[in-house]
Backbone bond lengths (Angstrom), bond angles and torsions (degrees), N, CA, C in turn:
res aa  C-N    CA-C-N  psi(-1)  N-CA   C-N-CA  omega(-1)  CA-C   N-CA-C  phi
1 X - - - 1.468 - - 1.514 110.29 -
2 X 1.320 118.21 138.29 1.450 122.25 179.66 1.514 110.09 -67.71
3 X 1.372 113.74 154.65 1.456 119.86 179.63 1.517 111.88 -55.38
4 X 1.314 117.12 -45.53 1.469 120.79 -178.82 1.524 111.57 -61.90
5 X 1.337 116.44 -35.97 1.466 120.17 179.55 1.516 110.54 -68.29
6 X 1.339 116.57 -39.15 1.469 120.37 178.84 1.525 110.27 -62.01
7 X 1.338 115.75 -47.71 1.461 119.13 -179.25 1.528 111.77 -64.19
8 X 1.326 115.69 -39.07 1.475 119.04 179.65 1.521 110.31 -63.13
9 X 1.320 116.83 -43.63 1.471 120.48 179.11 1.516 112.15 -63.91
10 X 1.368 114.82 -39.75 1.466 118.94 179.65 1.516 111.15 -66.04
11 X 1.317 117.34 -39.68 1.467 121.08 179.39 1.526 110.81 -64.62
12 X 1.341 115.80 -41.21 1.466 119.53 178.84 1.514 110.36 -64.57
13 X 1.345 116.97 -42.59 1.464 120.91 179.48 1.514 111.46 -63.15
14 X 1.320 116.82 -41.49 1.471 120.67 178.36 1.511 111.11 -63.33
15 X 1.328 116.60 -41.83 1.456 120.63 178.52 1.509 112.38 -62.66
16 X 1.346 115.85 -42.09 1.454 119.60 178.40 1.526 111.22 -65.24
17 X 1.318 117.11 -37.30 1.461 120.68 178.66 1.513 111.34 -62.75
18 X 1.314 116.67 -46.98 1.470 120.15 178.87 1.514 111.50 -62.16
19 X 1.330 117.23 -40.62 1.468 120.53 -179.08 1.513 110.70 -65.58
20 X 1.336 117.15 -42.48 1.463 119.76 -175.76 1.526 112.00 -70.61
21 X 1.321 119.18 -33.78 1.454 120.52 -177.13 1.519 111.97 -73.86
22 X 1.318 118.77 -15.79 1.449 120.92 179.21 1.531 112.47 -87.68
23 X 1.339 117.07 -1.03 1.463 121.64 -176.14 1.522 110.45 -80.23
24 X 1.329 117.46 133.08 1.455 122.09 177.68 1.528 109.43 -87.42
25 X 1.313 117.34 113.21 1.466 122.36 -177.94 1.525 109.03 -92.16
26 X 1.338 117.47 124.93 1.472 119.38 177.77 1.530 111.67 -59.21
27 X 1.322 116.57 143.04 1.458 122.22 177.06 1.521 108.60 -81.47
28 X 1.315 116.92 123.95 1.471 122.42 -178.21 1.538 108.99 -120.10
29 X 1.338 114.87 -178.98 1.458 119.89 178.55 1.500 114.46 66.46
30 X 1.339 116.92 35.25 1.457 122.09 -175.39 1.535 111.29 -80.58
31 X 1.314 115.77 139.94 1.469 122.26 175.16 1.520 108.30 -102.62
32 X 1.313 117.53 142.94 1.451 121.08 179.68 1.542 109.75 -118.69
33 X 1.305 115.05 150.92 1.470 121.73 176.18 1.509 108.16 -144.11
34 X 1.323 116.20 129.74 1.457 121.24 -178.30 1.516 112.34 94.17
35 X 1.326 115.48 -146.29 1.460 122.26 -174.77 1.530 109.47 -93.29
36 X 1.330 116.83 90.31 1.465 122.49 -176.15 1.529 109.00 -131.11
37 X 1.330 115.40 136.16 1.460 121.01 175.83 1.527 108.73 -146.95
38 X 1.329 116.30 -179.68 1.465 122.36 174.79 1.522 108.41 -124.80
39 X 1.321 116.16 134.88 1.459 121.24 -179.31 1.519 109.16 -163.69
40 X 1.323 115.12 168.24 1.467 120.75 176.46 1.504 112.33 -108.36
41 X 1.333 116.38 -1.80 1.474 121.70 179.01 1.507 110.24 -139.88
42 X 1.322 116.28 156.73 1.467 123.06 168.68 1.525 105.39 -126.26
43 X 1.320 116.60 102.72 1.455 119.94 -170.26 1.512 110.16 61.55
44 X 1.328 116.88 -121.60 1.476 120.31 178.21 1.513 111.53 -95.11
45 X 1.341 119.04 3.92 1.458 121.31 -178.49 1.520 110.27 -86.84
46 X 1.320 115.88 120.96 1.464 122.24 177.94 1.515 108.89 -81.54
47 X 1.340 116.78 121.90 1.461 121.13 -177.77 1.520 112.81 -88.04
48 X 1.310 117.53 -0.94 1.466 121.31 175.13 1.518 114.09 80.99
49 X 1.305 117.90 12.21 1.464 120.96 179.97 1.512 110.50 147.68
50 X 1.326 117.12 172.96 1.477 120.19 -179.99 1.516 111.40 -58.27
51 X 1.330 115.98 140.21 1.464 121.78 -179.27 1.506 109.81 -147.95
52 X 1.322 115.33 152.99 1.465 120.40 166.13 1.527 106.22 -81.87
53 X 1.325 115.98 135.72 1.463 122.84 177.48 1.519 108.17 -117.40
54 X 1.338 116.37 121.31 1.472 122.44 179.90 1.516 107.20 -115.39
55 X 1.342 116.51 122.18 1.457 119.92 -175.85 1.505 113.62 -119.46
56 X 1.343 116.04 170.47 1.478 121.73 -179.07 1.515 112.11 -115.87
57 X 1.335 118.04 13.76 1.463 120.07 -174.03 1.521 112.68 -82.62
58 X 1.319 114.84 142.02 1.461 122.92 172.48 1.536 109.27 -79.02
59 X 1.323 115.14 165.26 1.464 119.53 170.88 1.524 111.95 -104.78
60 X 1.351 115.75 -13.75 1.466 119.87 -172.52 1.522 114.58 -115.86
61 X 1.344 116.95 -12.44 1.468 119.41 -175.74 1.523 110.22 -123.80
62 X 1.325 114.06 155.12 1.467 120.51 -177.37 1.527 110.55 -85.64
63 X 1.336 114.71 73.11 1.472 119.35 -180.00 1.515 112.83 -61.21
64 X 1.333 114.98 -28.53 1.470 120.64 -172.84 1.523 111.18 -124.06
65 X 1.328 115.50 41.69 1.458 120.97 177.86 1.518 109.84 -52.09
66 X 1.341 118.22 138.42 1.473 126.78 14.75 1.535 115.23 -85.28
67 X 1.327 119.44 6.56 1.456 119.69 172.95 1.518 109.10 -64.24
68 X 1.355 117.09 144.80 1.471 119.21 179.50 1.527 112.68 -68.23
69 X 1.319 116.63 164.24 1.454 122.35 179.60 1.521 110.32 -57.36
70 X 1.320 115.32 134.50 1.469 120.44 177.05 1.508 114.63 79.06
71 X 1.335 118.62 3.74 1.466 120.30 -176.09 1.527 112.73 -61.12
72 X 1.326 118.02 -30.81 1.465 121.07 -178.11 1.533 112.31 -110.24
73 X 1.336 115.98 9.30 1.457 119.02 175.91 1.522 109.49 -68.24
74 X 1.336 117.93 140.57 1.460 122.79 -172.45 1.523 113.80 -91.53
75 X 1.318 116.74 -34.43 1.450 119.78 -165.88 1.523 115.93 -122.03
76 X 1.315 117.63 -10.96 1.458 120.03 -172.85 1.511 112.04 91.22
77 X 1.324 118.02 -5.08 1.456 123.98 175.31 1.527 108.84 -111.08
78 X 1.324 116.33 131.15 1.459 120.22 -176.04 1.526 110.62 -69.38
79 X 1.320 115.32 153.93 1.451 120.54 170.46 1.524 109.09 -57.14
80 X 1.333 117.66 146.88 1.459 122.46 -174.89 1.528 110.59 -88.50
81 X 1.314 114.90 149.42 1.471 119.91 173.70 1.517 109.12 -60.52
82 X 1.317 116.29 144.70 1.482 119.77 -174.49 1.517 111.18 -63.30
83 X 1.347 118.25 -28.82 1.456 120.02 177.50 1.513 111.09 -65.80
84 X 1.328 117.77 -39.93 1.455 121.82 177.35 1.526 111.66 -66.07
85 X 1.331 115.78 -38.17 1.475 120.14 177.01 1.530 110.26 -63.45
86 X 1.308 117.02 -44.78 1.444 121.43 -176.96 1.524 111.22 -63.19
87 X 1.347 117.01 -41.58 1.457 120.62 178.70 1.524 111.12 -65.02
88 X 1.326 116.78 -44.72 1.457 121.03 -179.24 1.520 112.44 -62.86
89 X 1.326 115.63 -34.39 1.471 120.71 -177.76 1.531 112.57 -91.25
90 X 1.315 116.61 -8.56 1.458 119.56 177.32 1.517 114.67 72.60
91 X 1.349 116.59 33.12 1.458 120.00 179.64 1.526 109.48 -124.01
92 X 1.306 116.03 167.13 1.465 121.53 179.06 1.525 110.48 -64.90
93 X 1.322 115.20 149.63 1.453 119.83 -178.68 1.515 112.94 -62.67
94 X 1.328 117.49 -21.14 1.460 121.15 -178.92 1.526 112.68 -90.56
95 X 1.327 118.45 3.66 1.465 121.81 -173.28 1.518 113.07 -58.85
96 X 1.338 116.87 -29.39 1.455 119.63 -173.98 1.533 112.83 -111.11
97 X 1.336 117.29 13.10 1.469 120.57 176.59 1.524 110.35 -77.30
98 X 1.319 115.66 152.17 1.464 121.67 171.97 1.523 107.15 -95.77
99 X 1.338 115.95 81.71 1.455 120.49 -172.41 1.530 112.20 -68.84
100 X 1.318 116.89 -27.97 1.462 119.52 179.44 1.524 111.66 -62.03
101 X 1.308 116.34 -31.96 1.478 120.56 -178.44 1.518 112.69 -110.49
102 X 1.340 116.66 9.10 1.455 120.83 177.32 1.525 113.75 66.90
103 X 1.332 117.24 31.97 1.460 121.90 -177.92 1.526 111.14 -111.66
104 X 1.330 116.03 142.24 1.444 121.55 -178.10 1.524 111.18 -104.83
105 X 1.326 115.46 150.03 1.468 121.39 172.53 1.545 107.68 -82.48
106 X 1.336 116.59 138.77 1.456 120.85 -174.77 1.529 114.54 -111.02
107 X 1.309 116.76 -49.95 1.461 120.72 -177.54 1.521 108.41 -154.79
108 X 1.322 116.01 159.67 1.465 118.95 179.73 1.511 111.55 -178.81
109 X 1.333 114.57 -162.66 1.463 121.14 -177.26 1.501 109.17 -142.48
110 X 1.345 114.47 157.94 1.471 118.78 -175.88 1.527 110.82 -145.01
111 X 1.327 112.51 154.62 1.466 123.77 175.86 1.526 104.96 -132.21
112 X 1.369 117.87 121.92 1.467 116.98 -171.91 1.523 111.50 -153.01
113 X 1.347 114.12 163.33 1.454 121.83 176.70 1.522 108.15 -164.20
114 X 1.338 116.27 173.96 1.453 121.85 175.33 1.524 108.99 -113.33
115 X 1.348 116.15 131.18 1.454 121.72 -178.09 1.523 109.55 -114.28
116 X 1.331 114.48 148.29 1.473 121.31 171.30 1.522 106.66 -102.77
117 X 1.312 117.26 105.68 1.459 121.48 -171.23 1.528 111.57 -115.15
118 X 1.311 115.00 162.40 1.462 123.16 172.75 1.530 108.41 -111.31
119 X 1.322 116.45 153.13 1.460 119.26 176.45 1.522 109.90 -58.01
120 X 1.330 116.52 129.77 1.458 121.11 -178.63 1.499 114.32 97.83
121 X 1.356 118.73 -13.12 1.468 120.73 173.74 1.515 108.12 -63.60
122 X 1.329 115.89 151.28 1.478 121.12 -176.04 1.510 110.84 -125.72
123 X 1.318 115.94 126.46 1.464 122.93 173.33 1.530 107.93 -91.54
124 X 1.326 116.35 131.20 1.476 119.30 179.09 1.533 109.66 -132.00
125 X 1.323 115.70 152.51 1.457 121.38 178.42 1.506 110.76 -164.59
126 X 1.323 115.22 162.88 1.450 122.59 171.33 1.530 107.33 -112.30
127 X 1.343 117.67 136.61 1.454 119.74 -179.60 1.529 110.00 -138.03
128 X 1.295 113.25 161.30 1.460 120.76 -178.33 1.517 107.23 -155.20
129 X 1.319 117.35 134.15 1.466 121.53 -179.44 1.513 110.23 -116.92
130 X 1.311 115.32 127.52 1.462 121.71 179.40 1.516 109.11 -123.62
131 X 1.336 116.96 139.11 1.457 120.49 -179.64 1.524 111.54 -140.59
132 X 1.306 115.42 151.13 1.466 119.94 175.62 1.524 108.57 -75.80
133 X 1.344 117.31 139.48 1.469 119.72 177.61 1.525 110.95 -58.11
134 X 1.313 116.85 133.59 1.461 122.95 -179.39 1.514 107.44 -105.81
135 X 1.341 115.03 106.55 1.465 119.62 -176.67 1.519 112.43 -106.90
136 X 1.341 116.20 16.85 1.457 120.45 -179.47 1.519 111.44 -71.48
137 X 1.353 115.02 175.05 1.483 119.18 -178.17 1.533 112.05 -67.28
138 X 1.339 119.15 -27.63 1.445 122.87 178.65 1.527 109.34 -127.12
139 X 1.346 116.50 74.57 1.465 118.13 -176.32 1.519 112.09 -62.41
140 X 1.321 116.17 138.41 1.467 122.11 175.48 1.512 109.31 -123.02
141 X 1.317 115.76 163.96 1.454 119.95 -172.85 1.535 109.80 -123.62
142 X 1.325 116.39 125.54 1.458 121.68 176.95 1.525 109.78 -76.63
143 X 1.313 116.37 162.44 1.470 119.99 -174.42 1.511 111.05 -141.22
144 X 1.352 114.54 166.63 1.467 122.16 178.46 1.513 109.55 -135.40
145 X 1.348 115.93 151.51 1.461 121.65 -175.87 1.518 111.46 -138.97
146 X 1.312 115.84 152.91 1.451 123.77 160.97 1.509 106.62 -100.38
147 X 1.333 117.18 127.61 1.436 122.18 178.77 1.514 109.78 -105.27
148 X 1.337 117.38 124.98 1.460 123.46 175.53 1.520 107.50 -124.85
149 X 1.322 117.63 106.01 1.430 120.06 -173.09 1.518 110.46 60.59
150 X 1.337 117.36 -125.39 1.468 121.84 178.12 1.524 112.25 -89.51
151 X 1.324 116.80 -0.11 1.462 120.85 -172.35 1.529 110.74 -96.15
152 X 1.330 117.32 113.55 1.450 122.03 177.35 1.531 109.43 -95.55
153 X 1.330 115.74 110.22 1.461 121.77 -176.40 1.531 108.67 -98.11
154 X 1.296 117.01 115.59 1.473 121.16 -176.09 1.529 109.77 -70.21
155 X 1.320 116.65 120.52 1.472 120.98 177.10 1.529 110.53 -78.29
156 X 1.316 116.53 -46.99 1.449 120.72 -176.77 1.512 109.65 173.10
157 X 1.320 116.50 178.95 1.448 120.81 176.53 1.522 109.36 -141.58
158 X 1.327 115.23 171.02 1.467 119.24 -174.72 1.517 111.84 -73.92
159 X 1.333 117.93 -6.14 1.459 119.33 172.94 1.529 110.19 -67.72
160 X 1.333 117.22 -25.51 1.460 121.38 179.46 1.529 111.82 -94.14
161 X 1.340 116.02 0.43 1.478 120.02 178.96 1.513 108.35 -89.52
162 X 1.309 116.78 104.44 1.467 120.61 -170.13 1.525 113.98 -114.76
163 X 1.323 117.59 -14.24 1.463 120.09 -177.70 1.523 108.92 -88.60
164 X 1.321 116.76 120.42 1.464 121.01 -177.04 1.522 110.14 -89.49
165 X 1.349 115.16 118.24 1.460 122.19 178.46 1.518 110.18 -130.49
166 X 1.308 116.89 115.98 1.469 120.83 174.06 1.525 112.38 51.45
167 X 1.316 117.10 40.63 1.466 120.55 178.59 1.512 114.53 83.90
168 X 1.333 118.63 5.46 1.452 122.59 178.30 1.522 109.84 -116.50
169 X 1.328 117.44 141.21 1.443 122.03 168.25 1.512 108.10 -88.58
170 X 1.331 117.57 135.44 1.467 122.00 -164.95 1.531 110.72 -130.74
171 X 1.345 116.78 130.13 1.470 119.78 176.05 1.516 112.24 -77.29
172 X 1.353 117.31 -14.97 1.457 121.00 -170.63 1.518 109.94 79.26
173 X 1.313 115.93 166.78 1.466 121.02 -176.20 1.524 110.23 -72.63
174 X 1.345 116.42 130.49 1.453 123.91 -179.85 1.527 109.62 -120.67
175 X 1.335 116.66 149.60 1.465 121.78 178.52 1.540 109.03 -109.88
176 X 1.337 115.45 145.63 1.464 120.10 178.53 1.518 110.25 -141.39
177 X 1.336 116.48 138.20 1.464 123.26 172.62 1.521 108.18 -129.62
178 X 1.336 115.51 137.86 1.456 120.81 179.14 1.528 108.36 -133.69
179 X 1.325 118.24 122.43 1.456 122.67 -179.30 1.536 109.71 -98.72
180 X 1.325 115.54 130.43 1.457 121.15 -179.99 1.523 109.67 -80.92
181 X 1.305 117.03 133.68 1.462 121.05 -177.88 1.529 112.40 -92.78
182 X 1.348 117.67 -17.48 1.450 120.77 -177.90 1.516 110.08 -132.33
183 X 1.334 115.59 152.62 1.453 121.59 176.54 1.534 110.10 -85.25
184 X 1.358 115.19 152.89 1.464 119.45 175.77 1.497 111.57 135.60
185 X 1.334 115.62 -175.75 1.448 122.41 176.91 1.528 110.16 -80.27
186 X 1.329 115.62 132.98 1.467 119.57 -179.46 1.538 108.79 -141.99
187 X 1.326 115.57 135.23 1.473 122.06 176.00 1.515 108.25 -82.73
188 X 1.351 116.94 126.97 1.448 121.02 173.72 1.528 109.05 -121.49
189 X 1.328 116.53 148.83 1.462 119.33 -179.83 1.514 111.43 -155.57
190 X 1.321 114.99 159.22 1.470 122.59 171.93 1.528 105.77 -118.08
191 X 1.329 117.19 134.05 1.465 122.40 -172.90 1.517 109.69 -136.34
192 X 1.330 115.98 141.09 1.458 122.11 169.46 1.519 107.02 -128.99
193 X 1.325 118.24 142.74 1.471 120.11 -176.57 1.527 111.47 -149.98
194 X 1.378 113.44 148.93 1.460 120.90 169.87 1.515 108.47 -72.22
195 X 1.323 116.78 131.46 1.467 122.16 178.74 1.529 108.79 -115.24
196 X 1.332 116.91 130.56 1.456 120.92 173.58 1.512 114.48 91.03
197 X 1.330 117.78 -26.76 1.464 121.33 179.53 1.531 108.31 -170.09
198 X 1.348 115.84 172.74 1.451 121.04 174.99 1.527 111.42 -83.27
199 X 1.333 117.50 -9.46 1.460 120.85 -172.48 1.516 112.02 -73.29
200 X 1.335 114.46 153.22 1.469 120.92 176.40 1.504 112.71 77.81
201 X 1.319 114.96 157.29 1.468 121.51 -178.99 1.511 109.46 -126.57
202 X 1.333 115.17 137.26 1.463 121.42 172.69 1.517 109.02 -126.83
203 X 1.320 115.63 155.35 1.472 121.51 -179.56 1.527 108.38 -133.94
204 X 1.338 115.24 126.03 1.468 121.94 172.83 1.511 107.91 -101.13
205 X 1.345 117.77 127.96 1.454 121.45 175.45 1.533 108.10 -106.71
206 X 1.339 115.48 140.43 1.465 121.94 -178.03 1.515 109.21 -130.21
207 X 1.323 116.91 126.93 1.456 122.48 179.71 1.520 110.35 -135.21
208 X 1.332 115.25 159.31 1.463 122.99 172.67 1.525 112.86 54.12
209 X 1.329 117.45 42.54 1.452 123.05 179.24 1.537 108.39 -76.82
210 X 1.328 116.31 114.96 1.469 119.96 -173.21 1.512 110.69 -152.41
211 X 1.342 115.69 161.28 1.470 122.07 175.77 1.532 108.02 -122.08
212 X 1.312 115.10 128.22 1.472 121.96 175.00 1.516 108.94 -105.07
213 X 1.328 115.95 123.78 1.470 121.28 -178.50 1.509 110.55 -67.38
214 X 1.322 115.88 149.39 1.446 120.32 178.05 1.524 110.56 -63.94
215 X 1.343 116.88 139.47 1.464 122.09 178.37 1.518 107.75 -87.84
216 X 1.352 119.31 128.93 1.458 120.27 179.27 1.524 112.10 -59.44
217 X 1.310 115.70 147.70 1.470 120.32 176.29 1.526 109.60 -59.92
218 X 1.340 118.45 138.39 1.456 120.53 179.51 1.526 112.74 -52.87
219 X 1.332 116.78 -35.54 1.453 120.80 -178.86 1.514 112.88 -61.94
220 X 1.361 116.61 -34.72 1.460 118.82 -179.37 1.526 110.93 -68.41
221 X 1.318 117.14 -35.76 1.476 120.28 177.96 1.519 110.24 -68.05
222 X 1.334 116.93 -42.99 1.456 120.42 178.14 1.521 110.84 -61.32
223 X 1.341 116.13 -41.88 1.457 119.99 -179.95 1.522 111.26 -62.98
224 X 1.344 116.78 -40.17 1.453 120.67 179.62 1.534 110.08 -65.41
225 X 1.309 117.48 -41.65 1.451 120.19 178.68 1.519 111.31 -66.27
226 X 1.339 116.19 -37.89 1.484 118.97 178.66 1.516 110.84 -63.45
227 X 1.354 116.41 -40.37 1.456 119.19 178.77 1.506 112.14 -64.26
228 X 1.336 116.06 -39.82 1.455 119.22 176.76 1.513 111.58 -63.94
229 X 1.346 115.63 -36.64 1.451 119.20 178.89 1.522 111.27 -65.79
230 X 1.325 117.05 -39.30 1.467 120.32 177.71 1.522 110.55 -63.40
231 X 1.327 116.64 -43.30 1.475 119.78 179.67 1.529 110.88 -63.24
232 X 1.326 115.07 -41.50 1.458 118.42 179.19 1.526 111.31 -63.10
233 X 1.376 115.57 -38.63 1.462 119.75 179.30 1.522 112.20 -65.68
234 X 1.339 116.61 -40.05 1.450 120.40 177.63 1.510 112.13 -63.95
235 X 1.345 114.10 -39.68 1.461 118.48 178.92 1.524 110.73 -62.91
236 X 1.328 115.93 -42.49 1.464 120.81 -179.14 1.531 109.82 -65.90
237 X 1.340 116.39 -37.30 1.479 120.03 -179.52 1.523 110.89 -66.05
238 X 1.341 116.26 -39.79 1.460 119.13 178.61 1.521 111.04 -60.48
239 X 1.319 114.46 -40.90 1.470 118.27 179.81 1.534 111.07 -64.23
240 X 1.333 115.68 -37.12 1.488 118.85 -175.26 1.517 111.28 -70.84
241 X 1.368 118.45 -26.44 1.449 121.08 -178.03 1.515 112.55 -101.93
242 X 1.335 117.03 0.92 1.475 119.97 -178.30 1.521 109.56 -66.16
243 X 1.368 118.72 140.25 1.473 121.88 178.66 1.513 111.74 -63.01
244 X 1.329 114.46 147.84 1.454 119.89 178.57 1.541 110.12 -76.11
């Protein structure tokens, strides 16, 4: 192959590599626990597209009295006890407690999987937390988290959900990006839980869950092309000095 052809092929390959690493790959193979379903609406609220919905409603108890038991349950499966969630996710039972206010997590739902990531890969998602207004004598606020390994990152709680839509308080759609600092297998999850009591229902919506691979440093691509150029030059030199 001629030197110019080698360099042209190398440049094309480098360009394809850079283009492919910038692609956001949807996260698949997700496991669910508790009250989880997929829908584009919550009651009359349009979620703007397909979403995972994770709820905290029971099927057997009147969490939202005077509504009957299970009235706000999403899937027909009750929210899971927080101990079961903690075991499934591999974290301490206290991971979702509100220790600053002395409140415990009681029940909730989760969406999780294990990813094989490289340092610099980025996890991205859109989330939204909706909760029923709590007008009791001791109102408590449910919360949602992104779990990365043993690290529970608090997304928000229904105390920050101030927009009233169809009987739900709504945080509105939020965006999140998380960059992995180390390569390897890592458990990631999305969790919503009742805090302080079993009363009231909250729903976490999750959309556009994807991982974008780290883009190589421009210098590494230039170095690779330079090395190919040197090899091509050596090959051409051998040909020029070869005996007739």
